[in-house]
Legacy VTK file of the C-alpha trace (Angstrom):
# vtk DataFile Version 3.0
C-alpha trace
ASCII
DATASET POLYDATA
POINTS 439 float
337.063 -12.809 179.853
339.048 -13.071 183.630
337.736 -16.872 185.836
336.216 -13.938 187.903
333.901 -12.598 185.418
333.046 -15.614 184.126
332.110 -16.875 187.646
329.781 -13.754 188.250
328.916 -14.265 184.791
327.616 -18.123 185.294
329.850 -19.979 183.111
329.670 -23.869 183.695
332.328 -25.449 184.371
334.250 -26.172 181.349
334.722 -22.197 180.315
335.994 -22.541 184.476
338.376 -24.293 183.712
339.890 -23.798 180.720
339.764 -20.258 181.693
343.400 -19.421 183.940
343.789 -18.467 187.525
344.844 -15.491 188.661
348.317 -14.458 189.921
346.872 -12.523 192.466
343.047 -11.186 194.144
341.670 -9.286 196.241
341.504 -9.940 200.056
340.872 -8.329 203.382
344.546 -8.450 205.114
346.283 -7.701 207.347
350.298 -6.602 207.630
352.557 -8.014 209.952
354.865 -4.585 209.817
351.644 -3.391 211.428
351.497 -6.394 214.125
352.024 -3.330 216.985
350.241 -0.518 215.591
347.728 -0.033 218.616
350.153 -0.852 221.227
349.084 1.645 224.181
346.216 2.610 222.371
342.646 2.883 223.838
340.120 2.312 221.240
342.056 -0.194 218.678
339.918 0.786 215.931
339.868 -2.264 213.440
339.233 0.434 210.524
342.986 1.363 211.137
344.468 -2.242 210.116
341.971 -3.818 207.840
342.721 -3.039 204.415
342.110 -4.284 201.337
344.017 -4.712 197.905
346.012 -7.254 195.866
347.661 -10.449 197.624
348.886 -12.715 195.814
347.851 -16.593 194.657
348.918 -19.497 196.669
349.219 -22.933 194.757
346.500 -25.384 195.743
347.171 -28.329 198.128
346.065 -31.842 196.481
343.408 -31.867 199.096
342.431 -28.159 198.819
339.878 -26.313 196.474
340.063 -23.138 194.911
336.500 -21.111 195.894
335.679 -17.959 193.847
333.860 -15.913 196.783
330.059 -14.328 196.105
329.967 -12.980 199.392
331.574 -13.519 202.890
330.689 -12.206 206.699
331.748 -11.292 209.207
332.856 -12.587 212.832
334.395 -11.646 216.048
337.140 -13.636 215.385
337.947 -10.990 212.446
337.772 -7.901 215.215
339.848 -9.787 217.697
342.115 -10.693 214.454
342.170 -6.809 212.988
343.045 -5.643 216.877
346.138 -7.522 217.361
344.365 -9.991 220.410
345.055 -11.663 222.296
348.043 -12.072 220.558
349.048 -11.194 216.395
347.460 -13.780 214.078
351.040 -13.530 212.670
352.220 -15.791 214.826
349.424 -18.764 214.303
351.350 -18.687 210.844
354.611 -18.641 211.861
354.011 -22.143 213.540
351.888 -22.919 210.645
354.571 -21.867 207.885
356.256 -24.905 209.324
355.072 -27.970 208.398
353.384 -25.706 205.115
354.940 -22.417 204.112
353.035 -20.921 202.703
350.353 -18.941 204.768
353.360 -17.249 206.847
353.456 -14.774 204.374
353.635 -10.631 204.881
349.512 -10.703 204.351
347.045 -12.460 206.318
343.772 -12.351 204.059
340.764 -13.359 207.232
337.473 -14.975 206.649
335.549 -18.144 208.492
332.195 -17.840 206.580
331.872 -18.334 202.314
329.519 -19.043 199.698
330.587 -19.153 196.115
331.854 -21.521 193.858
334.614 -23.797 193.456
336.998 -23.280 190.042
339.636 -25.606 191.188
340.289 -28.643 192.652
343.381 -30.942 194.018
344.916 -34.275 192.915
343.365 -35.726 195.852
340.194 -33.764 195.824
336.851 -36.718 195.280
333.524 -35.033 196.737
333.614 -31.584 194.741
334.152 -30.629 191.019
334.313 -27.018 189.558
331.516 -25.744 189.004
330.098 -26.922 192.410
328.083 -24.194 194.297
329.050 -24.326 198.210
329.637 -22.761 201.700
332.412 -23.231 203.773
332.817 -24.778 207.129
335.297 -23.081 210.139
337.110 -26.180 210.369
340.608 -26.846 209.353
341.227 -29.566 210.816
344.210 -33.029 210.082
342.717 -35.533 209.408
345.660 -37.578 209.704
344.994 -37.298 212.769
343.427 -40.890 214.051
341.373 -38.862 216.848
339.594 -36.817 213.196
337.367 -40.226 213.484
336.118 -39.198 216.533
335.637 -35.263 216.346
337.462 -33.481 213.922
336.798 -30.697 216.915
339.639 -33.313 219.286
342.746 -32.705 216.774
345.912 -31.114 217.934
346.590 -29.130 215.123
342.607 -27.851 214.748
342.677 -23.912 213.286
339.887 -22.146 212.422
340.455 -20.788 208.958
340.758 -17.329 208.417
341.800 -17.002 211.751
344.748 -19.280 212.242
345.731 -19.436 208.628
345.506 -18.011 205.873
343.619 -17.395 202.359
340.598 -16.427 204.474
336.841 -16.156 202.978
336.854 -12.034 203.354
337.907 -12.005 199.671
337.389 -12.536 195.860
339.084 -15.925 196.213
340.077 -18.137 198.912
341.962 -21.508 199.900
339.948 -23.575 201.740
339.997 -28.135 202.107
337.144 -30.773 200.524
336.257 -31.184 204.627
335.064 -27.531 205.016
332.777 -27.252 201.783
329.033 -28.249 201.882
326.892 -27.705 199.324
324.852 -24.140 199.357
320.882 -24.230 200.510
319.421 -23.548 197.177
316.851 -20.764 198.601
319.178 -18.411 199.458
321.235 -15.670 197.776
324.946 -15.722 198.475
324.457 -13.143 201.509
322.409 -14.947 203.554
324.082 -18.411 202.340
327.119 -17.199 203.654
326.372 -15.488 207.210
325.410 -18.309 208.268
327.819 -21.471 209.402
330.354 -20.451 211.277
327.456 -19.151 214.099
324.906 -21.997 213.248
327.656 -24.649 213.738
328.591 -23.543 216.371
324.853 -23.102 218.663
324.144 -26.116 217.126
327.056 -28.080 219.053
326.709 -26.235 222.028
322.189 -27.219 222.346
321.907 -29.732 220.054
324.992 -31.402 219.719
326.015 -34.844 221.473
329.052 -33.030 223.175
327.258 -30.498 224.128
324.347 -29.636 227.057
321.748 -32.331 224.400
318.944 -29.775 225.098
316.147 -31.530 225.597
312.126 -31.192 224.957
311.464 -28.406 228.017
314.478 -27.246 228.976
314.528 -23.734 229.404
317.135 -21.843 228.064
319.246 -18.789 229.820
321.030 -17.170 226.080
323.070 -14.408 226.470
322.820 -11.412 223.585
319.811 -13.441 222.073
319.515 -11.331 218.609
323.320 -11.068 217.948
325.496 -14.011 215.746
325.414 -16.764 218.218
322.776 -16.213 219.741
320.052 -15.946 217.107
320.649 -19.279 215.585
321.026 -20.930 219.452
317.035 -19.077 219.725
316.271 -20.897 216.241
317.888 -24.143 217.681
315.589 -24.571 220.982
312.941 -23.519 219.847
312.833 -26.079 216.843
313.725 -28.616 219.396
311.364 -28.044 221.763
312.967 -26.272 224.364
311.803 -22.882 226.034
314.661 -19.933 225.137
314.884 -16.762 227.715
316.589 -13.872 225.174
319.036 -11.879 227.732
319.292 -8.493 225.029
321.134 -5.108 225.539
317.857 -2.378 224.293
313.974 -2.333 223.995
314.738 -2.548 219.932
316.296 -5.956 220.197
313.855 -7.255 222.580
310.442 -6.492 220.054
313.191 -8.560 217.264
313.912 -11.525 219.653
310.157 -11.438 219.983
309.365 -11.167 216.613
311.742 -14.336 216.416
309.147 -16.311 218.614
311.364 -15.713 221.921
308.408 -14.931 224.383
310.598 -14.674 227.349
312.563 -11.965 227.308
315.383 -9.942 229.456
316.625 -6.695 228.807
319.992 -6.545 229.396
320.306 -2.418 230.292
318.500 -3.556 233.999
320.927 -5.676 234.825
324.447 -4.119 233.561
326.575 -4.989 237.287
326.502 -8.518 237.088
329.934 -8.188 239.219
328.171 -9.526 242.301
325.864 -12.019 243.704
323.162 -9.867 244.204
323.068 -8.918 240.576
323.413 -12.377 239.964
319.952 -12.841 242.235
317.991 -10.419 240.749
319.351 -12.258 237.275
317.855 -15.530 238.725
314.343 -14.464 240.199
313.790 -12.510 236.606
313.930 -15.584 234.454
311.997 -17.681 237.135
309.243 -15.054 237.557
309.425 -15.416 233.748
309.207 -19.142 233.261
309.330 -20.900 236.854
311.676 -22.668 237.287
315.974 -22.300 236.829
317.478 -22.375 233.599
319.097 -25.991 232.792
320.549 -24.333 230.326
323.294 -21.615 230.248
324.121 -20.242 226.645
327.742 -18.754 226.970
329.810 -17.010 224.712
329.739 -12.911 226.633
332.624 -14.482 228.966
334.048 -12.127 231.537
331.494 -9.740 232.296
328.684 -12.382 232.487
329.633 -16.521 233.390
329.953 -15.175 237.322
326.274 -14.730 237.077
325.904 -17.632 234.458
327.286 -19.987 236.317
325.161 -18.564 239.574
321.246 -19.136 237.628
322.237 -22.330 236.205
319.037 -24.935 237.773
321.112 -27.271 240.364
322.123 -30.478 237.879
322.075 -27.797 234.982
325.188 -26.786 232.221
326.505 -23.893 230.942
328.516 -24.092 227.815
330.666 -21.757 226.524
332.092 -21.229 223.039
334.017 -17.543 223.440
333.976 -14.619 225.382
333.769 -11.528 223.510
334.146 -9.714 226.905
337.160 -10.738 228.618
338.377 -14.429 228.519
340.049 -14.038 232.299
335.768 -15.518 234.182
335.943 -15.248 237.965
332.642 -16.806 239.691
332.128 -18.477 242.882
332.692 -22.216 242.893
330.717 -22.796 245.755
327.723 -22.706 242.950
329.471 -24.610 240.627
330.359 -27.997 242.846
327.543 -27.819 245.819
324.525 -28.123 243.338
326.497 -30.265 240.646
326.170 -27.494 237.759
328.643 -28.532 234.739
330.464 -26.114 231.972
331.012 -27.826 228.814
333.436 -25.998 226.951
332.471 -26.211 222.890
334.682 -24.863 220.037
333.509 -24.480 216.467
331.724 -27.266 215.685
332.935 -30.960 213.366
332.006 -31.590 209.738
328.988 -33.746 210.000
327.748 -31.473 212.661
328.095 -28.528 210.375
326.157 -30.917 207.592
323.330 -31.017 209.833
322.920 -27.807 210.763
323.673 -26.997 206.643
320.862 -29.954 206.562
318.272 -27.611 208.839
319.452 -24.271 206.537
318.697 -26.421 203.501
315.269 -27.435 204.699
313.745 -23.878 205.507
314.031 -25.110 209.420
316.370 -22.826 210.158
317.408 -19.409 209.153
319.603 -16.654 208.400
320.425 -14.159 210.672
321.728 -11.453 208.527
320.473 -7.689 209.040
323.415 -5.870 207.114
325.513 -6.209 203.740
328.886 -4.692 202.888
330.695 -4.361 199.949
334.302 -5.975 200.203
335.813 -2.503 200.009
334.400 -1.482 202.773
334.852 -4.705 204.906
337.149 -2.528 207.835
333.515 -1.044 208.175
331.210 -4.021 208.388
333.878 -5.117 210.758
334.014 -2.025 212.431
330.013 -2.833 213.137
330.716 -5.166 214.992
333.730 -4.407 217.356
330.996 -1.800 218.327
327.762 -4.183 218.647
326.241 -1.510 216.310
324.382 -4.379 214.711
322.285 -7.404 215.272
322.613 -10.908 214.359
324.955 -11.207 210.872
326.796 -8.602 208.999
327.377 -9.610 205.223
329.766 -8.446 202.224
329.410 -9.101 199.110
333.322 -10.422 197.022
332.347 -11.147 193.618
328.844 -10.846 193.598
328.497 -7.528 192.028
325.183 -6.895 193.691
322.246 -8.352 196.549
319.711 -10.887 196.137
321.310 -13.126 193.366
322.071 -16.799 193.378
318.645 -17.602 194.394
317.769 -21.262 193.021
314.988 -23.042 194.359
312.138 -19.940 194.198
309.633 -22.260 195.559
311.394 -23.422 198.842
311.621 -19.478 198.872
308.416 -18.792 198.836
306.621 -20.867 200.858
309.130 -19.875 203.574
308.221 -16.356 203.793
310.266 -13.170 202.993
309.381 -11.690 205.994
310.770 -15.371 208.258
314.257 -15.058 205.588
314.610 -11.345 205.850
313.076 -11.021 209.936
316.618 -8.873 210.525
317.282 -7.330 207.255
317.346 -3.401 208.250
317.287 -3.659 212.315
319.019 -1.060 213.437
319.467 -1.272 217.870
319.478 2.522 218.596
322.342 3.222 217.623
324.425 5.347 214.637
324.721 3.030 211.413
328.703 2.910 210.506
329.113 4.907 207.155
LINES 1 440
439 0 1 2 3 4 5 6 7 8 9 10 11 12 13 14 15 16 17 18 19 20 21 22 23 24 25 26 27 28 29 30 31 32 33 34 35 36 37 38 39 40 41 42 43 44 45 46 47 48 49 50 51 52 53 54 55 56 57 58 59 60 61 62 63 64 65 66 67 68 69 70 71 72 73 74 75 76 77 78 79 80 81 82 83 84 85 86 87 88 89 90 91 92 93 94 95 96 97 98 99 100 101 102 103 104 105 106 107 108 109 110 111 112 113 114 115 116 117 118 119 120 121 122 123 124 125 126 127 128 129 130 131 132 133 134 135 136 137 138 139 140 141 142 143 144 145 146 147 148 149 150 151 152 153 154 155 156 157 158 159 160 161 162 163 164 165 166 167 168 169 170 171 172 173 174 175 176 177 178 179 180 181 182 183 184 185 186 187 188 189 190 191 192 193 194 195 196 197 198 199 200 201 202 203 204 205 206 207 208 209 210 211 212 213 214 215 216 217 218 219 220 221 222 223 224 225 226 227 228 229 230 231 232 233 234 235 236 237 238 239 240 241 242 243 244 245 246 247 248 249 250 251 252 253 254 255 256 257 258 259 260 261 262 263 264 265 266 267 268 269 270 271 272 273 274 275 276 277 278 279 280 281 282 283 284 285 286 287 288 289 290 291 292 293 294 295 296 297 298 299 300 301 302 303 304 305 306 307 308 309 310 311 312 313 314 315 316 317 318 319 320 321 322 323 324 325 326 327 328 329 330 331 332 333 334 335 336 337 338 339 340 341 342 343 344 345 346 347 348 349 350 351 352 353 354 355 356 357 358 359 360 361 362 363 364 365 366 367 368 369 370 371 372 373 374 375 376 377 378 379 380 381 382 383 384 385 386 387 388 389 390 391 392 393 394 395 396 397 398 399 400 401 402 403 404 405 406 407 408 409 410 411 412 413 414 415 416 417 418 419 420 421 422 423 424 425 426 427 428 429 430 431 432 433 434 435 436 437 438
């Protein structure tokens, strides 16, 4: 029996420790010699650049853990990676390779989310052991940087695991630092557990954390892409914290899903397609006021260039725009008068530190925040899964099964699952946005 087969069979820690680690493993990866393949292309179709095949197994560093991955998920950084934008990720690996040559390889294994079983631990790992069921958090932090004691996201060499490092989660095995691990929520399946941490923790830091917008009860929060990977967790956190979510979506079907989540106030973006001038911003602001009676104190931003000018404009006097990304483009334009003269703030937020990840994982484990998983693909079809995200033919999160042979495995706490209800845990499953599925 191989190590992977033993994990799938539910073998105990002793047997897992006894079996040999394979010299190679299956992973979804990019190839360094293809980094220029999309030069001049109109459609940078990630199905052409993402490959699934054997890659070499690295040695573990003393502070690292080898996880047998049961399931993973697609994040937008996987899409950027596979498009080789804004630069090929091999540049990140080459830089990291100056201090850790293991990462500078001809293949880059992607993926910043995972759920699985610990099968090996480095010599310096104390809190985790072989056989532990875990989920991963995405921040790859230099623990020797003094500022890590204050906030790991401020470390000079902070990296997003599986994006700016190698050996990510879209694979049968993954290498992570021990300080990335959290206990798997016992009421969730492997694929449900794997889809949460990057987006849920990012949204938590943006909205709730002391370094983000510090949302209070009664705050009106405008959320772009409210049924997307980030937005779906943002809406839940706003509601849990006593805020008033106003969700922006692109179709009527997504609006109905948002209402089923309990978000009463919905704006269909199709009525505001041109957000490039102040007339459109005024119309958007007027719609928010019509729905809730006031301007949003917080705007939850991650779409970037297409929406940022509108976000700065519609935020209330003294309010905040908190941003963690730019999926529609990095170069933003906005009217600065609306920022300085109305005393607004722009808050940059990136990922989440280990404590923030622990806090949001606790909420998930208590059944207070639920997975936003809509579709699941096998690892062999990772490129199709990433294409669905690239073309926005999805809602919530898109999951990927690695070693798990089927969906709905890995649940341990059925009582909690029953108390929550399948309709809440599976709210996003099978939902289509009106666009054809990518098959």
